[in-house]
GUVO-604262 format. One record per residue (C-alpha): residue number from 1; residue in three letters; chain; x, y, z. Coordinates in Angstrom, 2 decimals. Layout:
REM GUVO-604262
<nr=NUM | rest=ala | kette=A | east=X | north=Y | up=Z>
...
//
This chain:
REM GUVO-604262
<nr=1 | rest=met | kette=A | east=81.35 | north=137.02 | up=127.93>
<nr=2 | rest=thr | kette=A | east=79.82 | north=137.52 | up=124.96>
<nr=3 | rest=leu | kette=A | east=82.71 | north=138.26 | up=122.96>
<nr=4 | rest=lys | kette=A | east=84.72 | north=135.46 | up=124.66>
<nr=5 | rest=ile | kette=A | east=82.52 | north=133.07 | up=123.02>
<nr=6 | rest=leu | kette=A | east=82.51 | north=134.80 | up=119.95>
<nr=7 | rest=arg | kette=A | east=86.25 | north=134.75 | up=119.89>
<nr=8 | rest=thr | kette=A | east=86.80 | north=131.03 | up=120.99>
<nr=9 | rest=lys | kette=A | east=83.70 | north=129.24 | up=119.08>
<nr=10 | rest=ile | kette=A | east=81.93 | north=130.79 | up=117.01>
<nr=11 | rest=leu | kette=A | east=84.41 | north=132.21 | up=114.57>
<nr=12 | rest=pro | kette=A | east=86.78 | north=129.00 | up=114.64>
<nr=13 | rest=his | kette=A | east=84.02 | north=127.04 | up=114.15>
<nr=14 | rest=thr | kette=A | east=82.35 | north=129.17 | up=111.44>
<nr=15 | rest=val | kette=A | east=86.23 | north=129.52 | up=109.49>
<nr=16 | rest=leu | kette=A | east=86.16 | north=125.55 | up=109.86>
<nr=17 | rest=ile | kette=A | east=83.05 | north=125.20 | up=108.29>
<nr=18 | rest=val | kette=A | east=84.01 | north=127.55 | up=105.87>
<nr=19 | rest=phe | kette=A | east=87.57 | north=125.53 | up=104.80>
<nr=20 | rest=ser | kette=A | east=85.43 | north=122.54 | up=104.74>
<nr=21 | rest=val | kette=A | east=82.76 | north=123.79 | up=102.43>
<nr=22 | rest=phe | kette=A | east=86.13 | north=124.02 | up=99.73>
<nr=23 | rest=phe | kette=A | east=87.27 | north=120.77 | up=100.67>
<nr=24 | rest=leu | kette=A | east=84.18 | north=118.77 | up=99.66>
<nr=25 | rest=phe | kette=A | east=83.48 | north=120.99 | up=97.10>
<nr=26 | rest=pro | kette=A | east=86.18 | north=118.41 | up=94.41>
<nr=27 | rest=phe | kette=A | east=83.82 | north=115.35 | up=95.97>
<nr=28 | rest=val | kette=A | east=80.66 | north=116.68 | up=95.48>
<nr=29 | rest=trp | kette=A | east=81.46 | north=117.77 | up=92.17>
<nr=30 | rest=leu | kette=A | east=82.21 | north=114.67 | up=91.70>
<nr=31 | rest=leu | kette=A | east=79.09 | north=113.19 | up=92.47>
<nr=32 | rest=phe | kette=A | east=76.88 | north=114.79 | up=91.08>
<nr=33 | rest=thr | kette=A | east=78.93 | north=114.75 | up=87.69>
<nr=34 | rest=ser | kette=A | east=78.66 | north=111.22 | up=88.07>
<nr=35 | rest=leu | kette=A | east=74.81 | north=111.49 | up=87.65>
<nr=36 | rest=lys | kette=A | east=75.06 | north=113.43 | up=84.69>
<nr=37 | rest=thr | kette=A | east=74.80 | north=113.19 | up=81.13>
<nr=38 | rest=ser | kette=A | east=77.65 | north=113.76 | up=78.83>
<nr=39 | rest=asn | kette=A | east=75.90 | north=116.84 | up=77.39>
<nr=40 | rest=glu | kette=A | east=75.62 | north=118.07 | up=80.83>
<nr=41 | rest=ile | kette=A | east=78.84 | north=117.29 | up=81.92>
<nr=42 | rest=phe | kette=A | east=80.25 | north=120.00 | up=79.12>
<nr=43 | rest=ala | kette=A | east=77.40 | north=122.48 | up=78.84>
<nr=44 | rest=leu | kette=A | east=78.66 | north=126.11 | up=79.41>
<nr=45 | rest=pro | kette=A | east=77.68 | north=127.75 | up=81.91>
<nr=46 | rest=pro | kette=A | east=78.42 | north=124.53 | up=83.89>
<nr=47 | rest=arg | kette=A | east=75.74 | north=123.71 | up=86.21>
<nr=48 | rest=ile | kette=A | east=76.06 | north=121.67 | up=89.77>
<nr=49 | rest=leu | kette=A | east=72.60 | north=120.19 | up=89.94>
<nr=50 | rest=pro | kette=A | east=72.21 | north=117.70 | up=87.04>
<nr=51 | rest=glu | kette=A | east=68.45 | north=117.80 | up=85.50>
<nr=52 | rest=ala | kette=A | east=67.36 | north=114.45 | up=86.29>
<nr=53 | rest=phe | kette=A | east=69.88 | north=111.81 | up=88.98>
<nr=54 | rest=his | kette=A | east=71.16 | north=109.61 | up=86.08>
<nr=55 | rest=trp | kette=A | east=71.94 | north=106.54 | up=88.37>
<nr=56 | rest=glu | kette=A | east=72.37 | north=103.82 | up=85.64>
<nr=57 | rest=asn | kette=A | east=75.99 | north=105.74 | up=85.08>
<nr=58 | rest=tyr | kette=A | east=76.80 | north=103.88 | up=87.77>
<nr=59 | rest=lys | kette=A | east=75.37 | north=100.36 | up=86.40>
<nr=60 | rest=ala | kette=A | east=77.31 | north=101.00 | up=83.12>
<nr=61 | rest=ala | kette=A | east=80.07 | north=101.60 | up=84.82>
<nr=62 | rest=leu | kette=A | east=80.23 | north=98.40 | up=86.78>
<nr=63 | rest=glu | kette=A | east=79.46 | north=96.40 | up=83.67>
<nr=64 | rest=thr | kette=A | east=82.34 | north=98.17 | up=82.04>
<nr=65 | rest=val | kette=A | east=84.71 | north=97.49 | up=84.26>
<nr=66 | rest=pro | kette=A | east=85.52 | north=94.50 | up=86.15>
<nr=67 | rest=phe | kette=A | east=85.24 | north=96.43 | up=89.13>
<nr=68 | rest=pro | kette=A | east=84.51 | north=93.36 | up=92.00>
<nr=69 | rest=arg | kette=A | east=87.87 | north=91.89 | up=90.48>
<nr=70 | rest=tyr | kette=A | east=89.87 | north=95.20 | up=90.42>
<nr=71 | rest=met | kette=A | east=88.64 | north=95.71 | up=94.38>
<nr=72 | rest=trp | kette=A | east=89.43 | north=92.70 | up=95.42>
<nr=73 | rest=asn | kette=A | east=92.87 | north=92.64 | up=94.09>
<nr=74 | rest=thr | kette=A | east=93.42 | north=96.12 | up=95.85>
<nr=75 | rest=leu | kette=A | east=91.90 | north=94.54 | up=99.20>
<nr=76 | rest=val | kette=A | east=94.45 | north=91.30 | up=98.80>
<nr=77 | rest=ile | kette=A | east=97.77 | north=93.90 | up=98.37>
<nr=78 | rest=cys | kette=A | east=95.95 | north=96.21 | up=101.47>
<nr=79 | rest=val | kette=A | east=95.06 | north=93.00 | up=103.79>
<nr=80 | rest=ile | kette=A | east=98.59 | north=91.52 | up=103.43>
<nr=81 | rest=cys | kette=A | east=100.60 | north=94.77 | up=103.52>
<nr=82 | rest=ile | kette=A | east=98.87 | north=95.78 | up=106.65>
<nr=83 | rest=ile | kette=A | east=100.11 | north=92.39 | up=108.30>
<nr=84 | rest=gly | kette=A | east=103.69 | north=92.89 | up=107.09>
<nr=85 | rest=gln | kette=A | east=103.68 | north=96.14 | up=108.78>
<nr=86 | rest=leu | kette=A | east=102.02 | north=95.18 | up=111.99>
<nr=87 | rest=phe | kette=A | east=104.39 | north=91.99 | up=111.83>
<nr=88 | rest=ala | kette=A | east=107.81 | north=94.30 | up=111.65>
<nr=89 | rest=ala | kette=A | east=107.77 | north=97.90 | up=112.33>
<nr=90 | rest=pro | kette=A | east=106.59 | north=97.17 | up=116.01>
<nr=91 | rest=leu | kette=A | east=109.60 | north=94.65 | up=116.59>
<nr=92 | rest=val | kette=A | east=111.65 | north=96.91 | up=115.06>
<nr=93 | rest=ala | kette=A | east=110.83 | north=99.81 | up=117.09>
<nr=94 | rest=tyr | kette=A | east=111.05 | north=98.12 | up=120.12>
<nr=95 | rest=ser | kette=A | east=114.53 | north=97.10 | up=119.78>
<nr=96 | rest=ile | kette=A | east=115.43 | north=100.35 | up=118.82>
<nr=97 | rest=ser | kette=A | east=113.78 | north=102.16 | up=121.80>
<nr=98 | rest=arg | kette=A | east=113.48 | north=99.82 | up=124.62>
<nr=99 | rest=ile | kette=A | east=116.42 | north=97.33 | up=124.24>
<nr=100 | rest=pro | kette=A | east=119.93 | north=98.49 | up=125.05>
<nr=101 | rest=trp | kette=A | east=122.22 | north=97.15 | up=122.15>
<nr=102 | rest=val | kette=A | east=125.46 | north=98.58 | up=120.44>
<nr=103 | rest=gly | kette=A | east=124.57 | north=100.64 | up=117.06>
<nr=104 | rest=ser | kette=A | east=120.71 | north=101.15 | up=118.09>
<nr=105 | rest=lys | kette=A | east=120.88 | north=104.78 | up=117.37>
<nr=106 | rest=ile | kette=A | east=122.91 | north=104.61 | up=114.46>
<nr=107 | rest=ile | kette=A | east=120.41 | north=102.06 | up=112.71>
<nr=108 | rest=phe | kette=A | east=117.71 | north=104.07 | up=113.69>
<nr=109 | rest=ala | kette=A | east=119.60 | north=107.18 | up=112.19>
<nr=110 | rest=ile | kette=A | east=120.17 | north=105.40 | up=108.82>
<nr=111 | rest=val | kette=A | east=115.87 | north=104.01 | up=109.04>
<nr=112 | rest=leu | kette=A | east=115.40 | north=108.35 | up=109.12>
<nr=113 | rest=ala | kette=A | east=117.59 | north=108.79 | up=106.75>
<nr=114 | rest=thr | kette=A | east=116.09 | north=106.36 | up=103.99>
<nr=115 | rest=met | kette=A | east=112.71 | north=108.73 | up=104.24>
<nr=116 | rest=ile | kette=A | east=115.17 | north=111.29 | up=102.98>
<nr=117 | rest=leu | kette=A | east=115.70 | north=109.25 | up=99.37>
<nr=118 | rest=pro | kette=A | east=112.72 | north=109.90 | up=96.92>
<nr=119 | rest=ser | kette=A | east=110.67 | north=106.99 | up=96.18>
<nr=120 | rest=gln | kette=A | east=111.73 | north=107.94 | up=91.89>
<nr=121 | rest=val | kette=A | east=115.44 | north=107.15 | up=92.86>
<nr=122 | rest=gln | kette=A | east=114.45 | north=103.64 | up=93.93>
<nr=123 | rest=met | kette=A | east=112.45 | north=103.04 | up=90.80>
<nr=124 | rest=ile | kette=A | east=114.78 | north=101.31 | up=88.79>
<nr=125 | rest=pro | kette=A | east=117.25 | north=99.31 | up=91.13>
<nr=126 | rest=gln | kette=A | east=113.89 | north=97.91 | up=92.80>
<nr=127 | rest=tyr | kette=A | east=112.57 | north=96.70 | up=88.88>
<nr=128 | rest=ile | kette=A | east=115.76 | north=94.94 | up=88.18>
<nr=129 | rest=ile | kette=A | east=115.92 | north=92.90 | up=91.32>
<nr=130 | rest=phe | kette=A | east=112.68 | north=91.95 | up=90.98>
<nr=131 | rest=thr | kette=A | east=112.75 | north=91.12 | up=87.45>
<nr=132 | rest=lys | kette=A | east=116.14 | north=88.63 | up=88.28>
<nr=133 | rest=leu | kette=A | east=113.77 | north=87.45 | up=90.90>
<nr=134 | rest=gly | kette=A | east=110.94 | north=86.93 | up=88.35>
<nr=135 | rest=trp | kette=A | east=108.36 | north=88.85 | up=91.02>
<nr=136 | rest=val | kette=A | east=107.42 | north=90.55 | up=87.99>
<nr=137 | rest=asn | kette=A | east=103.68 | north=90.56 | up=87.28>
<nr=138 | rest=thr | kette=A | east=102.91 | north=89.23 | up=90.69>
<nr=139 | rest=ile | kette=A | east=101.98 | north=91.30 | up=93.77>
<nr=140 | rest=leu | kette=A | east=104.99 | north=89.93 | up=95.65>
<nr=141 | rest=pro | kette=A | east=106.97 | north=93.60 | up=95.08>
<nr=142 | rest=leu | kette=A | east=104.29 | north=95.82 | up=95.87>
<nr=143 | rest=thr | kette=A | east=103.91 | north=93.05 | up=99.68>
<nr=144 | rest=ile | kette=A | east=107.05 | north=92.00 | up=100.74>
<nr=145 | rest=gly | kette=A | east=108.50 | north=95.16 | up=101.78>
<nr=146 | rest=ala | kette=A | east=105.67 | north=95.44 | up=104.12>
<nr=147 | rest=phe | kette=A | east=107.95 | north=92.51 | up=106.21>
<nr=148 | rest=phe | kette=A | east=110.32 | north=94.63 | up=106.59>
<nr=149 | rest=gly | kette=A | east=109.01 | north=97.57 | up=108.19>
<nr=150 | rest=ala | kette=A | east=108.28 | north=101.10 | up=106.76>
<nr=151 | rest=pro | kette=A | east=110.81 | north=103.69 | up=107.82>
<nr=152 | rest=phe | kette=A | east=107.95 | north=106.30 | up=108.73>
<nr=153 | rest=tyr | kette=A | east=105.94 | north=103.43 | up=110.54>
<nr=154 | rest=ile | kette=A | east=109.23 | north=102.67 | up=112.82>
<nr=155 | rest=phe | kette=A | east=109.63 | north=106.13 | up=113.89>
<nr=156 | rest=leu | kette=A | east=105.74 | north=106.73 | up=114.60>
<nr=157 | rest=leu | kette=A | east=105.81 | north=103.48 | up=116.72>
<nr=158 | rest=arg | kette=A | east=109.33 | north=104.53 | up=118.33>
<nr=159 | rest=gln | kette=A | east=107.48 | north=107.77 | up=119.19>
<nr=160 | rest=phe | kette=A | east=104.61 | north=106.11 | up=120.91>
<nr=161 | rest=leu | kette=A | east=107.02 | north=103.66 | up=122.84>
<nr=162 | rest=leu | kette=A | east=109.06 | north=106.99 | up=124.55>
<nr=163 | rest=gly | kette=A | east=105.84 | north=107.39 | up=126.28>
<nr=164 | rest=val | kette=A | east=105.17 | north=103.77 | up=127.61>
<nr=165 | rest=pro | kette=A | east=106.89 | north=103.89 | up=131.12>
<nr=166 | rest=lys | kette=A | east=109.84 | north=101.80 | up=131.38>
<nr=167 | rest=glu | kette=A | east=109.16 | north=100.97 | up=134.93>
<nr=168 | rest=leu | kette=A | east=106.54 | north=98.43 | up=133.69>
<nr=169 | rest=ser | kette=A | east=109.37 | north=96.76 | up=131.53>
<nr=170 | rest=glu | kette=A | east=111.38 | north=96.63 | up=134.54>
<nr=171 | rest=ala | kette=A | east=108.69 | north=95.26 | up=136.77>
<nr=172 | rest=ala | kette=A | east=108.36 | north=92.21 | up=134.32>
<nr=173 | rest=lys | kette=A | east=111.79 | north=91.09 | up=134.16>
<nr=174 | rest=ile | kette=A | east=112.22 | north=91.55 | up=138.11>
<nr=175 | rest=asp | kette=A | east=109.21 | north=88.80 | up=137.83>
<nr=176 | rest=gly | kette=A | east=110.98 | north=86.71 | up=135.49>
<nr=177 | rest=ala | kette=A | east=109.22 | north=87.65 | up=132.38>
<nr=178 | rest=ser | kette=A | east=111.43 | north=87.07 | up=129.24>
<nr=179 | rest=glu | kette=A | east=112.05 | north=90.12 | up=126.32>
<nr=180 | rest=phe | kette=A | east=109.53 | north=88.18 | up=123.97>
<nr=181 | rest=arg | kette=A | east=106.85 | north=88.13 | up=126.58>
<nr=182 | rest=ile | kette=A | east=107.11 | north=91.61 | up=127.73>
<nr=183 | rest=tyr | kette=A | east=106.89 | north=92.82 | up=124.22>
<nr=184 | rest=thr | kette=A | east=103.46 | north=90.72 | up=123.58>
<nr=185 | rest=gln | kette=A | east=101.99 | north=90.73 | up=126.49>
<nr=186 | rest=ile | kette=A | east=103.03 | north=94.36 | up=128.03>
<nr=187 | rest=ile | kette=A | east=103.95 | north=96.36 | up=125.12>
<nr=188 | rest=leu | kette=A | east=102.07 | north=95.47 | up=122.50>
<nr=189 | rest=pro | kette=A | east=98.45 | north=96.06 | up=123.79>
<nr=190 | rest=thr | kette=A | east=99.83 | north=99.40 | up=125.46>
<nr=191 | rest=leu | kette=A | east=100.48 | north=100.31 | up=121.19>
<nr=192 | rest=lys | kette=A | east=96.61 | north=99.60 | up=120.34>
<nr=193 | rest=pro | kette=A | east=95.73 | north=103.05 | up=119.10>
<nr=194 | rest=ala | kette=A | east=99.53 | north=103.53 | up=117.72>
<nr=195 | rest=leu | kette=A | east=99.30 | north=100.03 | up=115.38>
<nr=196 | rest=ala | kette=A | east=95.71 | north=101.27 | up=114.13>
<nr=197 | rest=thr | kette=A | east=96.94 | north=104.18 | up=112.95>
<nr=198 | rest=val | kette=A | east=99.57 | north=102.18 | up=111.36>
<nr=199 | rest=ala | kette=A | east=97.22 | north=99.77 | up=109.89>
<nr=200 | rest=leu | kette=A | east=95.09 | north=102.89 | up=108.26>
<nr=201 | rest=phe | kette=A | east=97.87 | north=104.57 | up=106.93>
<nr=202 | rest=thr | kette=A | east=98.93 | north=101.20 | up=104.98>
<nr=203 | rest=phe | kette=A | east=95.56 | north=100.67 | up=104.35>
<nr=204 | rest=val | kette=A | east=95.34 | north=104.13 | up=102.64>
<nr=205 | rest=gly | kette=A | east=98.59 | north=103.84 | up=101.16>
<nr=206 | rest=ser | kette=A | east=97.97 | north=100.59 | up=99.19>
<nr=207 | rest=tyr | kette=A | east=94.28 | north=101.72 | up=98.13>
<nr=208 | rest=thr | kette=A | east=95.55 | north=104.58 | up=96.74>
<nr=209 | rest=asp | kette=A | east=98.71 | north=103.61 | up=95.16>
<nr=210 | rest=phe | kette=A | east=99.50 | north=103.97 | up=91.76>
<nr=211 | rest=met | kette=A | east=102.73 | north=103.54 | up=90.52>
<nr=212 | rest=gly | kette=A | east=103.53 | north=100.34 | up=92.19>
<nr=213 | rest=pro | kette=A | east=100.99 | north=98.15 | up=90.68>
<nr=214 | rest=leu | kette=A | east=101.55 | north=100.33 | up=86.92>
<nr=215 | rest=ile | kette=A | east=105.18 | north=99.12 | up=86.65>
<nr=216 | rest=tyr | kette=A | east=104.65 | north=95.63 | up=88.19>
<nr=217 | rest=leu | kette=A | east=101.46 | north=94.27 | up=87.28>
<nr=218 | rest=asn | kette=A | east=101.25 | north=93.66 | up=83.55>
<nr=219 | rest=asp | kette=A | east=98.51 | north=91.10 | up=83.31>
<nr=220 | rest=ala | kette=A | east=94.98 | north=93.40 | up=83.50>
<nr=221 | rest=ala | kette=A | east=93.00 | north=90.51 | up=85.57>
<nr=222 | rest=lys | kette=A | east=95.70 | north=91.55 | up=88.38>
<nr=223 | rest=trp | kette=A | east=95.57 | north=94.90 | up=88.35>
<nr=224 | rest=thr | kette=A | east=94.08 | north=97.59 | up=91.21>
<nr=225 | rest=ile | kette=A | east=91.46 | north=99.66 | up=91.45>
<nr=226 | rest=thr | kette=A | east=93.82 | north=102.71 | up=90.69>
<nr=227 | rest=val | kette=A | east=95.36 | north=101.22 | up=87.45>
<nr=228 | rest=gly | kette=A | east=91.87 | north=100.24 | up=86.26>
<nr=229 | rest=leu | kette=A | east=90.80 | north=103.37 | up=86.20>
<nr=230 | rest=gln | kette=A | east=93.41 | north=104.56 | up=84.61>
<nr=231 | rest=gly | kette=A | east=92.80 | north=101.89 | up=81.90>
<nr=232 | rest=phe | kette=A | east=89.07 | north=102.45 | up=81.85>
<nr=233 | rest=gln | kette=A | east=89.93 | north=105.89 | up=81.17>
<nr=234 | rest=gln | kette=A | east=92.30 | north=105.16 | up=78.23>
<nr=235 | rest=asp | kette=A | east=89.76 | north=102.76 | up=76.25>
<nr=236 | rest=his | kette=A | east=86.55 | north=104.80 | up=77.49>
<nr=237 | rest=gly | kette=A | east=87.70 | north=108.27 | up=77.81>
<nr=238 | rest=ala | kette=A | east=84.84 | north=109.83 | up=76.24>
<nr=239 | rest=gln | kette=A | east=82.63 | north=108.19 | up=78.36>
<nr=240 | rest=trp | kette=A | east=83.25 | north=110.73 | up=81.56>
<nr=241 | rest=glu | kette=A | east=79.85 | north=110.00 | up=83.50>
<nr=242 | rest=gln | kette=A | east=80.90 | north=106.28 | up=83.53>
<nr=243 | rest=leu | kette=A | east=84.01 | north=107.15 | up=84.80>
<nr=244 | rest=met | kette=A | east=83.00 | north=109.82 | up=87.40>
<nr=245 | rest=ala | kette=A | east=80.87 | north=107.23 | up=88.86>
<nr=246 | rest=ala | kette=A | east=83.43 | north=104.60 | up=89.32>
<nr=247 | rest=ser | kette=A | east=86.04 | north=107.21 | up=90.77>
<nr=248 | rest=thr | kette=A | east=83.09 | north=107.72 | up=93.32>
<nr=249 | rest=ile | kette=A | east=82.42 | north=104.18 | up=94.22>
<nr=250 | rest=met | kette=A | east=86.26 | north=103.95 | up=94.47>
<nr=251 | rest=ala | kette=A | east=86.28 | north=106.73 | up=97.16>
<nr=252 | rest=ile | kette=A | east=83.77 | north=105.53 | up=98.94>
<nr=253 | rest=pro | kette=A | east=85.99 | north=102.97 | up=101.09>
<nr=254 | rest=met | kette=A | east=88.44 | north=106.12 | up=101.85>
<nr=255 | rest=ile | kette=A | east=85.44 | north=108.41 | up=103.28>
<nr=256 | rest=leu | kette=A | east=84.01 | north=105.58 | up=105.58>
<nr=257 | rest=leu | kette=A | east=87.71 | north=104.84 | up=106.98>
<nr=258 | rest=tyr | kette=A | east=88.11 | north=108.39 | up=107.71>
<nr=259 | rest=phe | kette=A | east=84.92 | north=108.61 | up=109.83>
<nr=260 | rest=phe | kette=A | east=85.34 | north=105.56 | up=111.56>
<nr=261 | rest=gly | kette=A | east=89.06 | north=105.63 | up=111.81>
<nr=262 | rest=gln | kette=A | east=89.70 | north=109.17 | up=112.82>
<nr=263 | rest=lys | kette=A | east=90.52 | north=109.32 | up=116.33>
<nr=264 | rest=tyr | kette=A | east=93.22 | north=107.27 | up=115.47>
<nr=265 | rest=phe | kette=A | east=94.24 | north=109.89 | up=112.48>
<nr=266 | rest=met | kette=A | east=94.21 | north=112.34 | up=115.04>
<nr=267 | rest=gln | kette=A | east=96.12 | north=110.38 | up=117.58>
<nr=268 | rest=ser | kette=A | east=99.03 | north=109.90 | up=115.03>
<nr=269 | rest=gly | kette=A | east=99.54 | north=113.58 | up=115.36>
<nr=270 | rest=ser | kette=A | east=100.76 | north=113.07 | up=119.22>
<nr=271 | rest=ala | kette=A | east=103.41 | north=110.41 | up=117.99>
<nr=272 | rest=phe | kette=A | east=105.96 | north=113.19 | up=116.86>
<nr=273 | rest=thr | kette=A | east=105.96 | north=114.63 | up=120.35>
<nr=274 | rest=gly | kette=A | east=106.05 | north=111.19 | up=122.47>
<nr=275 | rest=phe | kette=A | east=103.23 | north=112.00 | up=124.30>
<nr=276 | rest=lys | kette=A | east=100.07 | north=109.64 | up=124.36>
//
């Protein structure tokens, strides 16, 4: 009995704790570095804990960088992208998985094929298109694509839909429900965990996106938090303590998002098997 407890509980938890320490160390180093002075950051041998906690680094970082403006710009883009993905991706996934129409399998194969195409290959053609449309230096290039559905989210929702019994839809059709009513009143409520997963992934992708805002947002007043931190590093490269403080503030929403939405992140793994 003791060996079984050791093998099934104590040993796995010990391994997980050890690995968690390795994964948490960069953030702990970031946090303590943001509370050091410049001399302590480059001191040899390096020390994890500062001699005194310099909380004024955070105040200086917020005064140096227009952090509220960058955060607002980032949140606006995140919200618009979430709305777009929650509107488009379920519609496409539902039509492919639940409505029999000629060519649905071919369209789904094409959707999956676009996931293989590297994003770097699309940069120049997309930039030319958005330039001709006059959308450069606006948030449209960063948000308009969400209203057409991302291939990964379409695939994710399709896998969830495979686990929803078709008898629900068939019973509703017998009662005279239209396809739109079945989708809105039966399918969408059952997709709440999957939609929450899509919303979380969309937020993470939009919040941490660096290349898109760097390419399309030329005005500093429209920068997101990732580009703003890069601009701060270029203008105040020697003030590492303030850069670490700003980076810590940027990481806080992601940490809170994980703790409050981790069950949806875990549920996304089961989506690939088609089971809920």
